N, C-alpha and C positions, 0 to 999 in steps of 0.2 A: 504494499500500499504506499503510494507516494502522495504526500499531502502538501498543500500550500499552507504554511504556518506563519501567521504574523504575531510578533511579539510587541506588546505595549509595555514600555518600560522607561525608566529614567535614562538620561543621556549615556550611551554605551561607552563613550570615551572616558567616563568618570568612574567606572566600576573597578573593583579589585578582583581581577580574573581568577586569582589563586583561591578565592573563597566564595565567589559569587554563584548562587544556586541557579540564577536564570542563565548564566553563561554555561553551566554544566548542562541544562536542558537543551540549549541551542546547539552545543557540541554533539549531544546524542542525537538530536533531530537531523543534523547534517550527516552524521554517520549513517543514519538510516535512509538517506536519500531524499529527505523532505526539503522543499524549497522554502527558504527563510525570507521574511520581510520584517523590517524594523521600523517602528515610529514611536514618538514620544506622545503622551496624552494630550499636549496642547495642540497637536496637529489634527485632532478629531473635529469633524464638522457634521451637522445634521441638517439636511435640507428635505422638507416634505417626507420625513421619516426615513430618508435614505442616509445611512451613516457612511462617511468616508474618512480616510486618513491619508496624509502625506507620507508615503512609505518608501523606504529604500530597500532594494534587493541587498541581502546580507550574506557574507561568508565569514566563518569563524575558524580560528586555529588555536589549539591548546598550547599557547606560548604566553610568556609573561612580558615579551617585548611589545612595543606600541602597535605592532601590525597584527594583534590578535583579532581584529575585526576589519573587514573591507566592506564599504558601503558603495553601492551602485547609485545611479541617478534616481533621485526622488521623483515619484509620480503619485498623483492622487488617485486612490483606488476605492472602489465600492467594496467594503468589508464583506457584506453578505454575498455579493456576486463573484468575488475574487478569491476568498480564502476558504479553507476548510476547518482550520482551527486558529483561535486567537488566545494566546497566552496573556492573561491579565497579570503583569508582573511589576507594576510600578510600586515603589516602596511607599509606606505611609510618610507623612501624616495622613490620617483618615479624616479629611476635611471635606468641605463642600465641593471642592474641585474633584476629589476622588469620587465622591458620591455621584456627581454629575457624570463622570465617565462610565460608571456602572449603568446609569439610565441609558446612555448611548448604546452600550454594548448589549444591553437587554433587548434592543431592537433587532439584533442580528442573531441572537441565540434562541433556540438551539439549532436553527438551520446551519449556521456556522457555529461549531462547538466552542464555547468560551470556557476556558479553564482558569479560575473557578467560576461557576455559575454566578453572573454578576448581580443578580437579585438577592441571592443568598449571601454573597460577599457584603452587599450593602446592609443586610439584615442580621448579620453575625459578627459585630465588632468583637475583637478577640477577648476583651475583658468583660463583655456582657454575655456573649454566647455561652461562655463557660459556666454561668450561673444556672443554666438549664440542668446542670448535674451537680446539685449542692452536696450530695452524698459522696462525691469524689474530691471536694474542695477543702481547703482549710477554712476556718471561720472567716467570713468576708462580709464587709459593709460597703455600700456604695452610697455616698452622701456628700454634701457640702456643709452639713449642720454641725456646728462645734459641740453642742451638747451631745449629739449622737456619737461623735468621735470619742469624747471624753468617757462616756459610758462604756464604749467598746474597750478603751484603753483600760479602765478600771476592771473589766472582766478578764481580759487576755494579757495584760502587762505590756511587753514590748510588741510594737506594731510596726508595719510597713505602710507608707503612704505613697501613692503614685497617681499621675493623671489617668483618667479613664481612657483617653485617646492617645496616650503616650506610646513611644515606640523606641526600640534599641536601648532600653535601660535608662533613658533620659528622665531626670527628676524623680528618681526612686530613692526614698529616704527611710532609714530606720529611726523610729522614735522610741526612746527608752522610757521606762517608768520614771516619773518625776523629772521628765526631760525639760530643762529650762529653755530649750530652743523651740518647743512646740508652738508657743504663741506666735513667734515671728514666722514659723514655717506655715501655720495656718494663715496668717496675713498674706504671705507670699503666694500661696495657692489661690487664695481669694481673688487677688488682683491679676493673676496670670491665667487662670483657667476658668472659663465660664461654665464648664460642665461639672457634674459631681466628680468626686475622686474615689479611687479604690483604696480601701483600708483593710488590711489583712493581718491576722496573727503572724508574728515573725516565726519563721522556721529556722532554728539554729542550724539544722543539718544542711542548710544551703552551702555552708562552707565546704561540704564534701561534694557539692555539685548540684546543678540544675540540669536535669536530663531533657534534651530536645529529642522528641520521638517524631519521626515522619510517618504518616499514614497515606497510602495510595488507594483512593477509592474505598476508604474505610478499613483497609487492612494494613497491619504493621509492615513497614518497608525498611526501617533502619533507625539507629539512634547513636547519639554522641552525648557524653557527659561533659558539661561545661562547668569548670571549676573557677570560682572567682579569684581575681588577683588578691594579694594580700592587702588587708585593710580596705576591702571593698566587699559589699554584699551583692553587687551586680555580676552576674556570670556571663552576660552577653559577650560574644567574642569581639564585637566592635568596642567594647569597654575593657578589654584586656583579659577576658576570660580564657582559660586553657582548655582545648578540646581533647578529650581522652576517650579511648575505646571503652565500650560498655556493653552489657547484656541487659535484657529486661528481667525485672523481678516478677513474681506471680501477681503482685498487686498492680504493677504497670501493665501487664497483659490484661488483667481485668479491666483497667481503665480503657484500654484500646478496644476491647471487645464491647464495652458498654456504649462508647460513643460512635463506634464504627457505623451502625445502621443509620444514625442521625446525620452523619456526614454523607453517606451515599444518598439518602433521601433528598438532600439539599443540593446535590451536585457539587460538593466540595471535594474534588478529587485529589488535590495536593494540599495537605494540612500538616502543620507542625505544632505539636503540643508540648507544653513545658510541665514537667513534673518535679517536685522537690519532696524528698522523703515520703514518697507514696501519695502526695497530694497533687491534684491537677490544679495548676494556677492560671494557665491561659490556653486558649485554642486559637492559633494563628492561621488565618485564612486569606489574608491580603497578599502577602509576598513572602511566604515561609522560606527560611534559610537552613543550612546545615548539610546539604547534599554533599559537597566537596569535603567538608570535615569528616563525615561518616566514612567516605571511601578512603580518605587519606589515613584514617586510623584502622584500616583493615576490614571495615564493614562492607555491606552490599553496595552494588552500583544502583543507588536510588533513582538517578535519572533514567536509567533503562526500565526499572520497574514502573516508573510513572508514565513513560511513553508507551509501554505495553498496555497500561490501563487506558491511556488517551486513544490508542489505535483500536482497542476493543470497543470503546464507547462510540467512536466514530463509525466503526463498521456496523454496529448495532443500530445506529440511527439511520444509516442508508438502507438497511435491510427491513426496517420497520414498515 
Protein backbone atom coordinates (compact mmCIF):
# COMPACT_ATOMS: atom_id res chain seq x y z
CA UNK A 1 0.00 0.00 0.00
CA UNK A 2 1.52 3.31 -1.13
CA UNK A 3 -0.05 6.32 0.54
CA UNK A 4 0.12 10.08 0.12
CA UNK A 5 0.89 11.30 3.63
CA UNK A 6 0.74 14.94 4.70
CA UNK A 7 2.24 15.99 8.03
CA UNK A 8 1.00 19.08 9.86
CA UNK A 9 3.82 20.08 12.17
CA UNK A 10 5.93 22.94 13.45
CA UNK A 11 8.78 24.21 11.23
CA UNK A 12 10.82 21.16 10.30
CA UNK A 13 14.10 23.09 10.28
CA UNK A 14 13.81 23.62 14.06
CA UNK A 15 13.37 20.05 15.25
CA UNK A 16 15.88 17.92 17.15
CA UNK A 17 16.03 14.96 14.78
CA UNK A 18 17.81 12.75 17.32
CA UNK A 19 14.77 12.73 19.58
CA UNK A 20 11.84 13.85 17.46
CA UNK A 21 8.96 11.35 17.23
CA UNK A 22 7.40 13.03 14.19
CA UNK A 23 10.68 12.64 12.34
CA UNK A 24 10.76 8.94 13.29
CA UNK A 25 7.28 8.53 11.78
CA UNK A 26 8.37 10.31 8.60
CA UNK A 27 11.46 8.10 8.26
CA UNK A 28 9.32 4.97 8.58
CA UNK A 29 6.76 6.30 6.10
CA UNK A 30 9.46 6.97 3.51
CA UNK A 31 10.98 3.54 4.15
CA UNK A 32 7.60 2.04 3.25
CA UNK A 33 7.39 3.97 0.00
CA UNK A 34 4.78 6.51 1.06
CA UNK A 35 4.85 9.95 -0.57
CA UNK A 36 5.41 12.71 1.99
CA UNK A 37 4.04 16.25 2.03
CA UNK A 38 4.84 18.82 4.72
CA UNK A 39 3.03 21.95 5.84
CA UNK A 40 2.74 24.15 8.92
CA UNK A 41 -0.65 24.85 10.52
CA UNK A 42 -0.58 28.54 9.60
CA UNK A 43 -0.77 27.56 5.91
CA UNK A 44 -4.22 25.96 6.29
CA UNK A 45 -7.15 27.62 4.54
CA UNK A 46 -10.83 26.76 4.27
CA UNK A 47 -13.04 28.08 1.47
CA UNK A 48 -16.63 26.85 1.13
CA UNK A 49 -15.75 23.87 3.40
CA UNK A 50 -12.82 22.91 1.14
CA UNK A 51 -9.65 22.63 3.24
CA UNK A 52 -6.32 23.36 1.59
CA UNK A 53 -2.71 23.70 2.72
CA UNK A 54 0.44 25.13 1.19
CA UNK A 55 2.45 21.90 1.17
CA UNK A 56 6.00 20.96 0.19
CA UNK A 57 7.01 17.55 -1.15
CA UNK A 58 9.36 16.15 1.51
CA UNK A 59 12.31 13.77 1.59
CA UNK A 60 13.95 12.81 4.90
CA UNK A 61 17.22 11.15 5.90
CA UNK A 62 18.27 9.75 9.26
CA UNK A 63 21.24 12.06 9.78
CA UNK A 64 21.98 14.80 12.28
CA UNK A 65 23.49 17.15 9.70
CA UNK A 66 21.35 20.03 8.34
CA UNK A 67 20.37 18.05 5.22
CA UNK A 68 18.05 15.70 7.15
CA UNK A 69 15.09 17.11 5.21
CA UNK A 70 14.73 18.27 1.61
CA UNK A 71 11.69 20.32 0.61
CA UNK A 72 10.29 20.58 -2.89
CA UNK A 73 8.38 23.51 -4.33
CA UNK A 74 5.32 24.41 -2.27
CA UNK A 75 1.90 24.07 -3.89
CA UNK A 76 -1.56 24.62 -2.43
CA UNK A 77 -3.30 21.26 -2.23
CA UNK A 78 -6.81 20.11 -1.40
CA UNK A 79 -6.23 17.83 1.60
CA UNK A 80 -9.33 15.71 1.03
CA UNK A 81 -8.72 15.23 -2.69
CA UNK A 82 -4.93 14.84 -2.59
CA UNK A 83 -3.95 12.92 0.54
CA UNK A 84 -4.70 9.54 2.10
CA UNK A 85 -3.39 10.31 5.58
CA UNK A 86 -2.74 13.49 7.56
CA UNK A 87 -0.49 13.29 10.61
CA UNK A 88 -1.61 15.96 13.10
CA UNK A 89 1.74 16.50 14.79
CA UNK A 90 2.14 20.13 15.77
CA UNK A 91 3.28 20.60 19.34
CA UNK A 92 1.17 22.33 22.00
CA UNK A 93 0.30 24.91 23.34
CA UNK A 94 -3.25 23.65 23.06
CA UNK A 95 -4.69 27.07 22.35
CA UNK A 96 -7.37 28.51 20.05
CA UNK A 97 -5.05 28.24 17.05
CA UNK A 98 -4.62 24.52 17.76
CA UNK A 99 -8.35 24.06 18.30
CA UNK A 100 -9.11 25.87 15.02
CA UNK A 101 -6.82 23.50 13.11
CA UNK A 102 -8.78 20.54 14.50
CA UNK A 103 -11.99 22.08 13.16
CA UNK A 104 -10.36 22.41 9.72
CA UNK A 105 -9.11 18.82 9.71
CA UNK A 106 -12.46 17.52 10.90
CA UNK A 107 -13.80 18.57 7.45
CA UNK A 108 -11.50 16.06 5.69
CA UNK A 109 -11.65 13.16 8.20
CA UNK A 110 -12.36 10.22 7.87
CA UNK A 111 -12.31 10.27 4.05
CA UNK A 112 -8.71 11.35 4.54
CA UNK A 113 -7.53 9.54 7.67
CA UNK A 114 -6.33 12.07 10.24
CA UNK A 115 -4.12 10.70 13.02
CA UNK A 116 -5.23 11.41 15.67
CA UNK A 117 -8.97 11.98 15.03
CA UNK A 118 -9.13 15.81 15.21
CA UNK A 119 -12.51 16.03 16.95
CA UNK A 120 -11.33 13.76 19.74
CA UNK A 121 -7.96 15.52 20.00
CA UNK A 122 -9.97 18.69 20.58
CA UNK A 123 -12.17 16.99 23.18
CA UNK A 124 -9.42 15.13 25.04
CA UNK A 125 -6.94 17.62 26.52
CA UNK A 126 -4.20 15.61 28.20
CA UNK A 127 -4.86 16.72 31.78
CA UNK A 128 -8.66 16.56 31.46
CA UNK A 129 -9.18 13.35 29.50
CA UNK A 130 -7.23 11.44 32.15
CA UNK A 131 -9.92 12.31 34.73
CA UNK A 132 -12.24 9.84 32.95
CA UNK A 133 -10.20 7.17 34.80
CA UNK A 134 -10.15 8.38 38.43
CA UNK A 135 -9.46 4.86 39.71
CA UNK A 136 -6.08 4.97 37.94
CA UNK A 137 -5.02 8.47 39.04
CA UNK A 138 -3.40 9.99 42.11
CA UNK A 139 -5.67 12.33 44.12
CA UNK A 140 -6.32 15.25 41.75
CA UNK A 141 -8.05 18.63 41.97
CA UNK A 142 -8.73 20.97 39.04
CA UNK A 143 -9.56 24.49 40.22
CA UNK A 144 -8.37 28.08 40.60
CA UNK A 145 -10.06 28.51 43.99
CA UNK A 146 -7.57 29.15 46.79
CA UNK A 147 -9.74 27.67 49.54
CA UNK A 148 -10.14 24.44 47.53
CA UNK A 149 -6.38 24.19 47.08
CA UNK A 150 -5.72 24.83 50.77
CA UNK A 151 -8.20 22.13 51.76
CA UNK A 152 -6.50 19.72 49.34
CA UNK A 153 -3.09 20.61 50.85
CA UNK A 154 -4.37 19.96 54.36
CA UNK A 155 -5.57 16.52 53.27
CA UNK A 156 -2.58 15.42 51.19
CA UNK A 157 0.41 17.44 52.41
CA UNK A 158 2.95 18.00 49.65
CA UNK A 159 1.31 18.75 46.32
CA UNK A 160 2.18 19.58 42.72
CA UNK A 161 0.62 22.53 40.88
CA UNK A 162 0.69 22.87 37.09
CA UNK A 163 -1.26 24.72 34.40
CA UNK A 164 -4.16 22.76 32.88
CA UNK A 165 -2.93 23.37 29.34
CA UNK A 166 0.79 23.39 30.07
CA UNK A 167 3.22 21.18 28.18
CA UNK A 168 6.80 19.96 28.25
CA UNK A 169 7.07 20.27 32.03
CA UNK A 170 6.73 24.08 31.99
CA UNK A 171 5.45 25.74 35.18
CA UNK A 172 5.27 22.54 37.24
CA UNK A 173 5.81 23.33 40.93
CA UNK A 174 6.15 21.26 44.07
CA UNK A 175 4.43 22.94 47.03
CA UNK A 176 5.48 21.66 50.43
CA UNK A 177 3.50 21.65 53.66
CA UNK A 178 3.66 25.09 55.33
CA UNK A 179 5.32 26.40 52.15
CA UNK A 180 5.97 30.13 52.49
CA UNK A 181 6.03 30.52 48.71
CA UNK A 182 2.47 29.26 48.18
CA UNK A 183 0.81 32.69 48.36
CA UNK A 184 3.17 34.17 45.79
CA UNK A 185 2.82 31.10 43.56
CA UNK A 186 -0.97 31.35 43.75
CA UNK A 187 -0.81 35.01 42.74
CA UNK A 188 1.55 34.19 39.86
CA UNK A 189 -0.75 31.46 38.53
CA UNK A 190 -3.77 33.76 38.93
CA UNK A 191 -2.36 36.44 36.64
CA UNK A 192 -0.62 34.07 34.20
CA UNK A 193 -3.29 31.45 33.49
CA UNK A 194 -6.98 32.14 32.84
CA UNK A 195 -7.92 28.46 33.07
CA UNK A 196 -8.12 26.30 36.21
CA UNK A 197 -4.95 24.55 37.35
CA UNK A 198 -4.16 20.93 38.07
CA UNK A 199 -3.31 20.18 41.71
CA UNK A 200 -2.16 16.65 42.54
CA UNK A 201 -0.79 14.79 45.51
CA UNK A 202 2.99 14.73 45.17
CA UNK A 203 4.37 11.27 44.39
CA UNK A 204 7.88 10.99 45.92
CA UNK A 205 8.63 7.98 43.68
CA UNK A 206 8.92 10.38 40.74
CA UNK A 207 12.63 10.51 41.59
CA UNK A 208 12.83 6.93 40.31
CA UNK A 209 11.12 7.86 37.06
CA UNK A 210 8.02 8.97 35.20
CA UNK A 211 7.28 6.22 32.69
CA UNK A 212 6.21 7.23 29.18
CA UNK A 213 4.17 4.41 27.64
CA UNK A 214 3.13 4.49 23.97
CA UNK A 215 -0.10 2.88 22.83
CA UNK A 216 -0.84 2.22 19.14
CA UNK A 217 -4.56 1.90 18.44
CA UNK A 218 -5.15 1.13 22.09
CA UNK A 219 -2.44 -1.53 22.43
CA UNK A 220 0.88 -1.30 24.26
CA UNK A 221 3.70 -0.50 21.82
CA UNK A 222 6.70 0.49 23.94
CA UNK A 223 7.90 2.41 26.99
CA UNK A 224 10.79 4.39 28.38
CA UNK A 225 11.49 5.48 31.96
CA UNK A 226 12.28 9.19 32.27
CA UNK A 227 14.30 9.97 35.39
CA UNK A 228 14.43 13.61 36.55
CA UNK A 229 17.67 15.50 36.75
CA UNK A 230 19.06 16.13 40.23
CA UNK A 231 17.11 18.79 42.14
CA UNK A 232 14.18 18.72 39.69
CA UNK A 233 10.82 16.97 39.92
CA UNK A 234 10.22 17.19 36.15
CA UNK A 235 11.19 14.15 34.16
CA UNK A 236 10.49 15.53 30.67
CA UNK A 237 13.47 14.91 28.42
CA UNK A 238 13.36 18.53 27.21
CA UNK A 239 13.89 19.48 30.88
CA UNK A 240 16.93 17.27 31.36
CA UNK A 241 15.27 13.97 32.21
CA UNK A 242 17.30 10.85 31.39
CA UNK A 243 15.67 8.13 29.28
CA UNK A 244 16.25 4.58 30.52
CA UNK A 245 15.11 1.15 29.32
CA UNK A 246 12.15 -0.29 31.17
CA UNK A 247 9.51 -3.01 31.25
CA UNK A 248 5.86 -2.74 32.26
CA UNK A 249 4.66 -3.75 35.70
CA UNK A 250 1.41 -5.66 36.17
CA UNK A 251 -0.24 -2.39 37.28
CA UNK A 252 0.95 -0.57 34.16
CA UNK A 253 -0.42 -3.33 31.94
CA UNK A 254 -3.73 -2.99 33.77
CA UNK A 255 -3.72 0.74 33.01
CA UNK A 256 -3.10 0.10 29.30
CA UNK A 257 -5.85 -2.53 29.14
CA UNK A 258 -8.29 -0.23 30.93
CA UNK A 259 -7.86 2.82 28.73
CA UNK A 260 -7.20 1.02 25.42
CA UNK A 261 -10.86 0.58 24.41
CA UNK A 262 -11.59 4.28 25.05
CA UNK A 263 -8.65 5.28 22.83
CA UNK A 264 -9.76 3.03 19.97
CA UNK A 265 -13.34 4.26 20.25
CA UNK A 266 -12.14 7.86 19.85
CA UNK A 267 -9.75 7.25 16.97
CA UNK A 268 -6.74 8.14 19.14
CA UNK A 269 -4.28 5.85 17.41
CA UNK A 270 -0.98 7.31 18.68
CA UNK A 271 -1.11 8.07 22.40
CA UNK A 272 1.54 8.56 25.08
CA UNK A 273 0.58 8.08 28.72
CA UNK A 274 2.58 9.09 31.78
CA UNK A 275 2.70 6.79 34.81
CA UNK A 276 4.40 7.50 38.14
CA UNK A 277 4.55 4.77 40.80
CA UNK A 278 1.56 2.98 39.27
CA UNK A 279 -0.56 6.13 38.92
CA UNK A 280 -1.74 7.48 35.57
CA UNK A 281 -1.06 11.23 35.47
CA UNK A 282 -1.60 12.27 31.82
CA UNK A 283 -2.92 10.94 28.51
CA UNK A 284 -1.08 12.74 25.71
CA UNK A 285 -2.96 12.83 22.39
CA UNK A 286 -1.80 16.03 20.66
CA UNK A 287 1.82 15.26 19.75
CA UNK A 288 3.14 12.39 21.89
CA UNK A 289 6.89 11.84 22.10
CA UNK A 290 9.21 9.00 23.10
CA UNK A 291 9.51 6.90 19.93
CA UNK A 292 13.23 7.44 19.35
CA UNK A 293 14.16 7.17 23.03
CA UNK A 294 12.38 3.81 23.27
CA UNK A 295 14.23 2.37 20.28
CA UNK A 296 17.57 3.88 21.37
CA UNK A 297 17.24 2.06 24.69
CA UNK A 298 16.67 -1.33 23.07
CA UNK A 299 12.88 -1.22 22.95
CA UNK A 300 10.59 -1.97 19.99
CA UNK A 301 10.39 0.05 16.78
CA UNK A 302 7.29 2.02 17.76
CA UNK A 303 7.21 3.97 14.50
CA UNK A 304 6.79 0.71 12.58
CA UNK A 305 4.05 -0.45 14.97
CA UNK A 306 2.17 2.82 14.52
CA UNK A 307 2.45 2.67 10.72
CA UNK A 308 1.18 -0.91 10.76
CA UNK A 309 -1.88 0.35 12.63
CA UNK A 310 -2.37 3.33 10.29
CA UNK A 311 -2.16 1.12 7.20
CA UNK A 312 -4.67 -1.36 8.68
CA UNK A 313 -7.08 1.46 9.50
CA UNK A 314 -6.72 3.03 6.05
CA UNK A 315 -7.27 -0.34 4.31
CA UNK A 316 -10.34 -1.02 6.46
CA UNK A 317 -11.85 2.37 5.56
CA UNK A 318 -11.38 1.69 1.83
CA UNK A 319 -13.02 -1.73 2.03
CA UNK A 320 -15.96 -0.54 4.16
